[in-house]
C-alpha positions in Angstrom: 41.0 32.1 0.1 41.6 30.5 -3.2 43.6 27.7 -1.7 41.8 24.4 -0.9 42.6 22.0 1.8 43.8 18.6 0.7 40.7 16.8 2.0 38.5 19.3 0.1 40.4 18.6 -3.1 40.1 14.9 -2.6 36.3 15.2 -2.0 35.8 17.4 -5.1 37.6 15.1 -7.5 36.2 12.0 -5.9 32.7 13.2 -6.5 33.5 14.3 -10.1 35.2 11.0 -11.0 32.5 8.8 -9.5 29.6 10.6 -11.2 31.6 11.1 -14.4 32.3 7.4 -14.7 28.5 6.7 -14.6 28.2 8.8 -17.8 30.5 6.4 -19.6 28.1 3.5 -19.0 25.9 4.9 -21.8 28.7 4.1 -24.3 28.8 0.4 -23.4 27.1 -2.4 -25.4 24.1 -4.0 -23.8 25.9 -7.4 -23.5 29.0 -5.9 -21.9 27.3 -4.0 -19.1 28.5 -4.7 -15.6 26.2 -2.1 -14.0 22.7 -2.0 -15.4 22.5 1.8 -15.5 21.8 4.0 -18.5 19.8 6.9 -19.7 16.5 5.8 -21.2 15.3 7.5 -24.4 11.8 8.9 -24.5 9.1 8.3 -27.0 10.2 11.2 -29.2 13.8 9.9 -29.4 13.5 6.1 -29.7 10.0 5.7 -31.0 7.2 3.7 -29.4 3.5 3.8 -28.9 1.0 6.5 -27.7 -2.4 5.3 -26.4 -5.2 7.4 -25.2 -7.7 5.3 -23.2 -11.2 6.1 -21.9 -13.1 4.5 -19.1 -16.6 3.3 -19.7 -18.3 4.7 -16.6 -21.8 3.9 -17.9 -21.2 0.2 -17.4 -19.9 0.8 -13.9 -23.0 2.9 -13.0 -25.2 0.0 -14.1 -23.3 -2.4 -11.8 -23.3 0.1 -8.9 -27.1 0.7 -9.1 -27.7 -3.1 -9.1 -25.6 -3.4 -5.9 -28.0 -1.1 -4.2 -31.0 -3.4 -4.6 -30.4 -5.6 -1.5 -29.5 -2.7 0.9 -32.6 -0.7 -0.2 -34.9 -3.8 0.2 -33.4 -4.4 3.6 -33.9 -0.8 4.6 -37.6 -0.9 3.7 -38.2 -4.3 5.3 -36.4 -3.4 8.6 -38.4 -0.2 8.9 -41.8 -1.8 7.9 -42.2 0.3 4.7 -44.3 -1.6 2.2 -43.3 -1.5 -1.4 -44.2 -3.1 -4.8 -43.4 -2.9 -8.5 -39.7 -3.0 -7.7 -37.9 -2.7 -11.1 -34.2 -2.6 -12.0 -33.5 -0.3 -14.9 -30.2 0.5 -16.6 -29.3 3.5 -14.5 -32.0 3.7 -11.8 -34.4 1.7 -9.6 -38.1 2.3 -9.6 -40.7 1.2 -7.0 -43.8 2.3 -5.2 -43.9 2.7 -1.4 -46.6 3.5 1.1 -44.8 6.0 3.3 -42.7 8.6 1.4 -42.0 10.8 4.4 -40.6 7.9 6.5 -38.5 6.8 3.6 -37.1 10.3 3.0 -35.9 10.5 6.6 -34.2 7.2 6.4 -32.8 7.7 2.9 -31.3 11.1 3.6 -30.0 10.3 7.1 -26.4 11.2 7.8 -26.0 8.7 10.7 -24.8 5.2 9.8 -26.3 5.4 6.3 -25.0 2.4 4.4 -27.6 2.7 1.7 -27.1 6.4 0.8 -23.7 7.6 2.1 -23.2 11.3 2.6 -20.2 12.7 0.6 -18.6 15.3 2.9 -16.3 16.5 0.1 -19.3 17.6 -2.1 -21.9 18.0 0.8 -24.2 15.8 -1.1 -25.6 12.3 -0.9 -24.5 9.4 -3.2 -28.1 8.7 -4.3 -31.0 10.9 -5.1 -34.7 10.1 -5.9 -37.5 11.6 -7.9 -41.1 11.4 -6.7 -44.0 10.7 -9.1 -47.8 10.2 -8.7 -49.2 7.2 -6.8 -46.1 7.2 -4.4 -43.8 6.0 -7.2 -40.1 6.9 -6.9 -37.0 6.5 -9.1 -33.7 6.1 -7.3 -30.5 7.0 -9.1 -27.0 8.4 -8.4 -26.8 12.1 -7.7 -24.5 14.3 -9.8 -21.8 14.1 -7.2 -22.4 10.4 -6.7 -21.6 9.9 -10.4 -18.6 12.1 -10.0 -17.3 10.1 -7.1 -17.8 6.8 -9.0 -16.0 8.2 -12.0 -13.0 9.6 -10.1 -12.6 6.4 -8.1 -12.8 4.3 -11.3 -10.2 6.5 -13.0 -7.7 6.4 -10.2 -8.1 2.7 -9.8 -7.8 2.2 -13.6 -4.5 4.2 -13.7 -3.0 2.1 -10.9 -4.0 -1.2 -12.5 -2.7 0.0 -15.9 0.6 0.9 -14.3 0.8 -2.5 -12.7 0.2 -4.3 -16.0 2.6 -2.3 -18.0 5.3 -2.6 -15.3 4.9 -6.4 -15.3 5.5 -6.4 -19.1 8.9 -4.8 -18.5 8.4 -1.6 -20.4 10.9 1.0 -19.0 9.9 4.5 -18.1 6.3 4.5 -19.3 4.3 7.7 -19.0 0.8 7.1 -17.5 -1.2 10.2 -16.8 -4.8 11.3 -16.3 -6.3 13.4 -19.1 -9.5 15.1 -18.4 -12.3 13.4 -16.4 -12.4 10.0 -18.2 -9.1 9.5 -20.1 -5.7 8.0 -19.4 -2.6 8.8 -21.5 -0.1 6.0 -22.0 3.3 6.5 -23.6 5.5 3.5 -24.1 9.0 4.3 -25.4 10.6 1.6 -27.5 7.6 -0.7 -27.4 8.0 -3.4 -30.0 4.6 -5.2 -29.5 1.8 -2.6 -29.1 -0.9 -5.1 -29.9 0.0 -7.2 -26.8 -0.3 -4.1 -24.6 -3.6 -3.1 -26.2 -4.9 -6.7 -25.5 -3.7 -6.5 -21.9 -5.3 -3.1 -21.3 -8.5 -4.0 -23.1 -9.4 -6.7 -20.7 -11.1 -5.9 -17.4 -9.9 -9.3 -16.0 -12.9 -9.8 -13.7 -12.5 -13.4 -12.5 -15.1 -15.4 -10.6 -15.8 -19.0 -9.7 -19.3 -20.4 -10.2 -20.9 -23.8 -10.2 -22.2 -25.4 -13.4 -25.9 -26.0 -12.6 -29.1 -26.4 -14.5 -31.2 -25.2 -11.5 -30.1 -22.7 -8.9 -32.1 -20.6 -6.5 -30.1 -17.6 -7.6 -30.8 -18.2 -11.2 -28.6 -19.4 -14.1 -27.2 -18.0 -17.3 -25.8 -19.8 -20.4 -22.2 -19.3 -21.2 -19.9 -20.9 -23.8 -16.9 -22.9 -22.5 -13.4 -22.9 -24.1 -14.3 -25.9 -26.3 -17.5 -24.4 -27.5 -19.8 -26.3 -25.1 -22.8 -24.4 -23.9 -23.1 -24.6 -20.1 -25.7 -23.3 -17.6 -23.8 -21.4 -14.9 -25.2 -20.3 -11.6 -25.4 -16.6 -11.1 -24.2 -17.1 -7.5 -20.5 -16.2 -7.3 -18.6 -18.5 -5.0 -15.4 -16.4 -5.0 -14.1 -13.5 -7.0 -10.7 -12.4 -8.2 -10.4 -10.0 -5.2 -9.3 -12.9 -3.1 -6.3 -13.7 -5.3 -2.9 -12.7 -3.9 -0.7 -14.2 -6.6 -0.9 -15.9 -10.0 2.0 -17.3 -12.0 2.3 -19.2 -15.3 3.4 -22.8 -15.0 3.8 -26.1 -16.9 1.7 -29.1 -16.0 4.1 -32.0 -15.7 1.7 -34.7 -17.0 1.2 -33.3 -20.5 3.4 -30.2 -20.6 0.3 -28.0 -20.9 0.8 -24.3 -19.9 -1.4 -23.4 -16.9 -1.9 -20.6 -14.4 -1.2 -21.4 -10.8 -2.9 -19.1 -8.3 -2.8 -18.5 -4.5 -5.8 -17.2 -2.5 -5.8 -15.1 0.7 -7.2 -16.5 3.9 -10.8 -15.5 3.3 -10.7 -16.8 -0.3 -9.1 -20.1 0.8 -12.0 -20.6 3.3 -14.7 -19.8 0.7 -13.0 -22.0 -1.9 -12.5 -24.9 0.5 -16.1 -24.8 1.7 -17.5 -24.6 -1.8 -15.3 -27.5 -3.1 -16.1 -29.6 0.0 -19.9 -29.2 -0.4 -19.8 -29.8 -4.2 -17.5 -32.7 -4.8 -18.4 -34.4 -8.1 -19.8 -31.2 -9.6 -18.2 -28.9 -12.2 -16.7 -25.6 -11.3 -16.7 -22.9 -13.9 -13.8 -20.4 -13.9 -15.3 -17.3 -15.6 -13.1 -14.4 -16.9 -14.8 -11.3 -18.3 -18.0 -13.3 -18.9 -16.3 -16.2 -20.7 -15.6 -19.6 -19.3 -11.9 -20.2 -19.2 -12.3 -23.8 -18.0 -14.9 -25.9 -16.2 -13.1 -28.8 -14.4 -14.7 -31.4 -12.1 -14.3 -31.0 -8.4 -12.7 -34.4 -7.6 -11.8 -33.6 -4.0 -12.0 -30.6 -1.5 -9.4 -27.9 -2.2 -8.5 -26.4 1.2 -4.9 -25.3 0.7 -5.7 -22.0 -0.9 -3.8 -23.0 -4.1 -5.4 -23.9 -7.4 -4.7 -24.1 -11.1 -6.4 -22.7 -14.2 -6.1 -24.7 -17.5 -7.6 -23.9 -20.8 -5.6 -24.9 -23.8 -3.3 -21.9 -23.4 -0.1 -21.1 -25.1 2.7 -20.2 -22.7 2.4 -16.5 -23.7 -1.4 -16.6 -23.1 -0.8 -18.2 -19.7 1.8 -15.5 -18.9 -0.6 -12.7 -19.9 -3.5 -14.2 -18.0 -1.3 -14.5 -14.8 -0.3 -10.9 -15.3 -3.9 -9.8 -15.6 -4.9 -11.7 -12.5 -2.0 -10.4 -10.4 -2.5 -6.8 -11.3 -6.2 -6.9 -10.4 -9.4 -6.3 -12.3 -10.2 -3.0 -13.9 -13.4 -1.4 -12.5 -14.6 -0.7 -16.0 -13.5 -1.5 -19.6 -11.0 0.8 -21.2 -11.5 1.9 -24.8 -8.6 3.0 -27.1 -9.8 6.4 -28.4 -6.5 7.4 -30.0 -3.4 5.5 -31.0 -0.1 6.7 -32.5 3.1 5.0 -33.3 6.3 6.9 -33.5 8.8 5.1 -35.7 12.5 4.7 -34.7 13.6 6.7 -37.8 11.8 9.8 -36.5 13.4 9.3 -33.2 16.9 9.1 -34.8 16.3 12.3 -36.6 15.3 14.0 -33.4 18.5 12.7 -31.7 20.6 13.9 -34.6 19.0 17.4 -34.5 19.3 17.7 -30.7 22.9 16.5 -30.7 23.8 18.9 -33.6 22.3 21.8 -31.7 24.2 20.8 -28.5 27.5 20.4 -30.3 27.2 23.6 -32.3 26.3 25.6 -29.2 29.0 23.9 -27.2 31.7 24.7 -29.7 30.7 28.3 -30.1 30.7 28.8 -26.3 34.2 27.2 -26.0 35.5 29.5 -28.8 34.0 32.6 -27.2 35.4 31.8 -23.8 38.9 31.1 -25.2 38.8 34.4 -27.1 37.5 36.5 -24.2 39.4 35.1 -21.2 42.4 33.2 -22.7 43.8 30.8 -20.1 40.8 31.3 -17.8 38.5 30.7 -20.7 40.3 27.3 -21.0 39.6 26.6 -17.3 35.9 27.6 -17.8 35.7 25.2 -20.8 37.2 22.4 -18.7 34.6 23.0 -16.1 31.9 23.1 -18.8 33.0 19.7 -20.1 33.0 18.4 -16.5 29.6 19.8 -16.0 28.2 17.9 -19.0 29.8 14.7 -17.8 28.4 15.1 -14.3 24.9 16.0 -15.7 24.9 12.8 -17.9 26.3 10.8 -14.9 23.5 11.9 -12.6 20.8 11.2 -15.3 22.4 7.7 -15.7 22.3 7.1 -11.9 18.6 8.0 -11.8 18.0 6.0 -15.0 16.1 9.1 -16.2 14.2 9.3 -19.5 15.7 11.7 -22.0 13.3 13.5 -24.3 13.9 16.2 -26.9 12.9 18.9 -24.4 15.4 17.2 -22.1 18.1 17.9 -24.7 16.9 21.5 -24.8 17.4 21.5 -21.0 21.0 20.3 -21.4 21.7 23.1 -24.0 20.2 25.7 -21.6 22.5 24.3 -18.9 25.5 25.1 -21.1 24.3 28.7 -21.3 23.7 28.8 -17.5 27.2 27.4 -16.8 28.8 30.0 -19.1 26.8 32.8 -17.5 28.1 31.8 -14.1 31.8 31.9 -15.3 31.3 35.2 -17.1 29.8 36.8 -14.0 32.8 35.5 -11.9 35.5 36.6 -14.4 34.0 40.1 -14.9 33.8 40.5 -11.1 37.5 39.5 -10.9 38.3 42.2 -13.5 36.6 44.8 -11.4 38.6 43.7 -8.4 41.9 43.8 -10.3 41.3 47.5 -11.0 41.3 48.3 -7.2 43.2 45.4 -5.6 47.0 45.3 -5.7 47.2 41.6 -4.8 46.1 39.3 -7.7 45.4 36.5 -5.2 43.1 38.7 -3.2 41.4 40.0 -6.4 40.6 36.5 -7.6 39.4 35.4 -4.2 37.2 38.5 -3.8 35.9 38.0 -7.4 34.7 34.5 -6.6 33.3 35.5 -3.2 31.4 38.6 -4.3 30.0 37.0 -7.4 28.6 34.2 -5.4 25.4 36.0 -4.4 24.6 37.0 -8.0 25.3 33.5 -9.4 23.3 31.9 -6.6 20.3 34.3 -7.2 20.3 33.6 -10.9 20.6 29.8 -10.5 18.2 29.4 -7.6 15.4 31.3 -9.3 15.8 29.1 -12.3 15.9 26.0 -10.1 12.6 27.1 -8.5 11.1 27.4 -12.0 12.4 23.9 -12.8 10.9 22.5 -9.6 7.5 24.0 -10.5 7.6 22.6 -14.0 8.4 19.2 -12.6 5.6 19.3 -10.0 2.9 20.6 -12.3 4.1 19.5 -15.7 3.9 16.1 -17.4 5.8 14.0 -20.0 8.3 16.1 -22.0 7.9 19.1 -19.7 9.1 17.0 -16.7 12.0 15.8 -18.8 13.0 19.4 -19.5 12.7 20.3 -15.8 14.8 17.3 -14.7 17.7 18.0 -16.9 17.6 21.8 -16.2 17.4 21.2 -12.4 20.2 18.8 -12.3 22.2 21.0 -14.7 21.9 23.9 -12.3 23.3 21.9 -9.4 26.2 20.5 -11.4 26.9 24.0 -12.7 27.3 25.4 -9.2 29.5 22.5 -8.3 31.8 22.8 -11.2 32.0 26.6 -11.1 32.6 27.0 -7.4 34.6 23.9 -6.6 36.2 22.3 -9.7 36.9 25.5 -11.7 37.8 27.4 -8.6 40.4 24.8 -7.6 42.0 24.8 -11.1 42.0 28.6 -11.0 43.7 28.7 -7.6 46.5 26.5 -9.0 47.1 28.8 -11.9 47.0 32.0 -9.9 49.2 30.8 -7.0 51.8 29.5 -9.5 51.8 32.4 -11.9 51.3 35.2 -9.3 51.6 38.6 -10.9 51.9 37.3 -14.4 48.3 36.4 -14.6 46.0 38.4 -16.8 42.3 38.2 -17.4 
């Protein structure tokens, strides 16, 4: 029946009031906020930066092929296969061996093959080789090996980019894969795009190496932070993989900004052993091939904690700590496209969207009042409540509102009106056959339910699919539309129905629709 129990009425209005109050949080000033909840504006509404990044997989392939040198040499030695003319090229390894057949069996073995793993997904090996005259071979990555390297690098890069951007404090960034090698980054409201570009442009590969003029692993010359040329051992004592935390700090002695770091258990052991064995020597801290600092080892450092200094500003120390915390990129990222959306354009979009919403809303209200009189007023009340609840839910979720999202709100208005029209027209049909007005209204709501649910659920399914497979603005549209459908059903079948029951039960036979 139309009548609701008191507990149901309390629940209905409690839900409406609580969610509706959240919508009002968007009207507060930033400084007056008690609850830090609001709807965030997307790139198209508040402006910001658009970056299209591309991974440099070629440099990664060079590193990966070099990492195969020791395993391949070990494989040949352990199985007594003689070789000579071993050369490391950019993308392959070349050598001559005396037993090609035996090498082929070992190289393409599926059992415990650490040199050339079998990729089950592609039914292929990671490495491949070409045979030439005089038993010369060239080892390189297979087609699917290259694909695996690229996919792994892209996924890892997306995750690290996300960590770095989240640490900066940018709200609701969009970070998506584009094609096989590219990453899309949208940063709404970003005020310092150059800083983000600088953070994303660094691989942040950190390692610790001894300053040495003569080392069995070889040396290379690098330039220190003060312009000093130093010979650095190629042997890496410890890499940034062993870092578990890094934070900016101020050195008390001279108020110099530094970066304090903490190592994991394995890193602490490595660092402690290296500093114990090399007291009095200099330790170079190398970041992306440049020496950040090269302090003297005055005493063993076994605690797993250390400090990096290098004439930093506090901002530079903060950014360096952020880079170290987020991890090293597997390969450099190159900015292939950059766009900046100004706030003026965003304001124009907001004005256009709001104008469309207000015009549509007013026309719908006038139509419902003309068509259904007092019940049109009830439908309009439910429509206003619907918008308040929709905005409230978006506020609770701290969702990002885009221009397509505003389109989703406008479409929600249409869906809400459609639900009320279906209900009221069904009531009119029932009034032609029913003698009791109360029963006619109750039957109208009950029998229109299936039609309303079918229409809204099919639209909701479409919204879910758009959210699952869409990206950026498409997801924004799907979110507002999906939430709008749920709030529409709530306001139509609970809020509006309760108000209708009050009118019908009090007016009785004087009611017309």
